[in-house]
N, C-alpha and C positions, 0 to 999 in steps of 0.2 A: 756399345750393344748394351741391348733390356738382358738376353738371358746372364752375360759377363756378369753385371752389376748386382743382377739379384743370386743368382748365386755365392759374389763374395758378399754381401749383406749376412745371407745365411749360415755362412761358412766362421764368419765375424760373430755371428749371435754364438755357437755352440761350441770356442774356441777354448781350450781346457790347458791349464798351459801347465801342471803338471804330466801330461800326456803328450804334449807337444818337448817337455823337454829329455826325455823316454826318449820319442822318439828320434828326435836329431842327435841321442847319443849313441841309436839301433844303429842310425845312418854313418858312425862315423864322425857327426857337424858335417857333414856335406850338407845339409838344407835348413834351411824351417818349416817348423810345420806349425798346421793349428791345436792338432790337438786333437781329429778326429777319428775316433776307432773308423775300421775298416768300413765295417756294416752299416751301420746310423751314415757315413760320406756317402755309401752308394744309396741310400732311402735318397736320403735330401736331394741328393746329385741330378737320380731319374728323376724324383717327384718334378723336382723342378725343367729337367729338358723333355720330361713331358709336354708341360704347359707352353714350353716354346719350341716347338718341337719345328715349325717352319723356320725360322727365324734359324737356329743350327743348323738342321737340313740346303738351304739355302743360302751360309756362307761359314761350310764346317772348317775348309781347309782357316777363312782369317781366324775363327775363334779358336781354333785346334791352337795357330801360331799365336796371337793374342792371351790365351792360357798358358800356352809353356812358356813365356815372359815373365810370368809371376815368379816373387818367388818361397810363397808358400808349396810343400811337395803335393799338396791334395790336389792342389789344377791342373798340375802335369798329370798325376792321373786319370782326371777329367777329362783332359785332351785326349789321347793315347786312348778311352777306352771310346770317346765320338770319332775316331777317326778307325777304329777299331769296326766300326756297325754301319757309320755314314758312309762309305769308300768302297767297303763290302763288297764286290761287282761293281766297281763305278772308279775304278781307278783311270787315271789319264796317265798317257804315257812320263812329261816330263813329272809324277811325285817323287821321282826317283832322288831331286833335288830338297823335296818338303821330308822325306824319310831318315838321305843324310843329317838334317841339319837339326835333325829330333834328336836321333843317332848319337852326334856332337856336341848336344847342347844340354849343364848341368843332368852330364852320363854318369847311370854308376846301374848298379845288375839289376835291380827293383822293375826301375824303366826302360833300359836297354835289352835283357831276355823279351822282354812284350813285345818292342816294336821289331826285331828279332824276326821270335816266332810267329803272329799274326797282324801284324802291317805288314815288313820288308818277304815275307816269308809270301803272304797273299796277294802281293803284289807280282813278285817276281810269279806265281800259282798264271794270275791273268796275262805276265807278260812277260813268256817262257823263251821268249827267243835274244832276251834283257838278262839273260839272267848270267852268262860268261863274260858282258862286259860289265854288271855291277862288281861280281863276286871275284873277280880278278881284279880292279879297282880299288875294292873294299878290303878283301886282304895281301895287300901292298901296302894301300896306307899302313905311317906312320901315328896310328891315330889306335888303340888298340881296342876303342873298343867297335869299330869299325870290324876293325880282326874275328874280336869276336861274334857279331854277328855277322861275317862270312861265315863261319863255321856251325853256327844253331839256324839257320832259319831254315834250313829243310825238317826240324825237327816237329810239324804236324804232315809231311811226305808216305809216312810209314813205306806205306811199297809203292810207291811213286815217289823213294828217295831217290840218287842218282849218287851209287857208290862212290862211280867214282871221282867226283867232283864229291865229296866228302872226306875219303880217304886223303883226298890231294892233300884239301885244303886240310887237315889232321896231320899230314906229315911237313908240309909245307910250317907248318908252329909249331911243330914236336920239340924244339926245343930252347921256347922260351922259359923264362923264367918266372913269368908273369902267373902271378896267380890263377886267376881267371881266365887265362888262357888252356893254364892246365885244366881246368876243373873244365871248361866250356865241353873241350876234346873230349872228356869224360863221358861228357853226357849226352854230347852227343853219340856218341859209338851206342853208348847204350841203353839210346832210345834207340835207335835203327834197329840194336839187338832183339827188340819183339817183333818186327819182322822180320829178324834174319843170323838169328843166332850163329850159322858157320861162318857166314862169311867176316859177322867182325871178330868172333876170337881168331881165327886163322892173320884173320890184320893183324889182332894185339901180337898173339903167340910171333910174325914176324916180321914185324918192322920193333924200332927201339921208342918208348914214346918215356914222358917222365913220371914217375912213380903213384903221382895223385891222379892225372889218364888215367893209368894200367886199371888203377883201384876200383873208378868210379865207372869204370867202362865192364868191368866184366860181375860189376859189382850184384848183380840179379841172376851173373851165369849162374 
């Protein structure tokens, strides 16, 4: 695909080994980087995307998966951005398979949180009848990142948040020893507290949460 080839060549030209080392270290050496800082990466990416708009729009899912299979983390950021923009308002019901694959591939907080908030959340707002089955399955999974996504997917819902579902997910994982789950519970509750502080305060008061979750939930109270 021309878009991917051009993007790859542009990134290689801007490779910075010193930055790449620092970025990899920040991500616990889970990923390789070209070492392109965020602002420059986005500039290069958007310029090439604009020049290849028809190709990207016609092959959105295939391009995203191809980018996601590459080792450098910058490609995965681009794949997520393409899906966010191109699929909004245009999801298909079976896109949940694509979303699950992205969450469980090359998983770390930087990718998973964006996917949960902007892609999974948007998908379920377009297919609300799928919410119960999807979130139940994700929540019961042995994959921690699917669990985290089930907690976080309503981050942008504000007043449209299902408090019952949010509180249920938080309670379901409230005894987890996993840092990323404890943090997700606190973050999700803190975000919902912007719309409904009284209910969040009551929930935290009346239920046993890990100290980190409780601290994060009440941070802005």
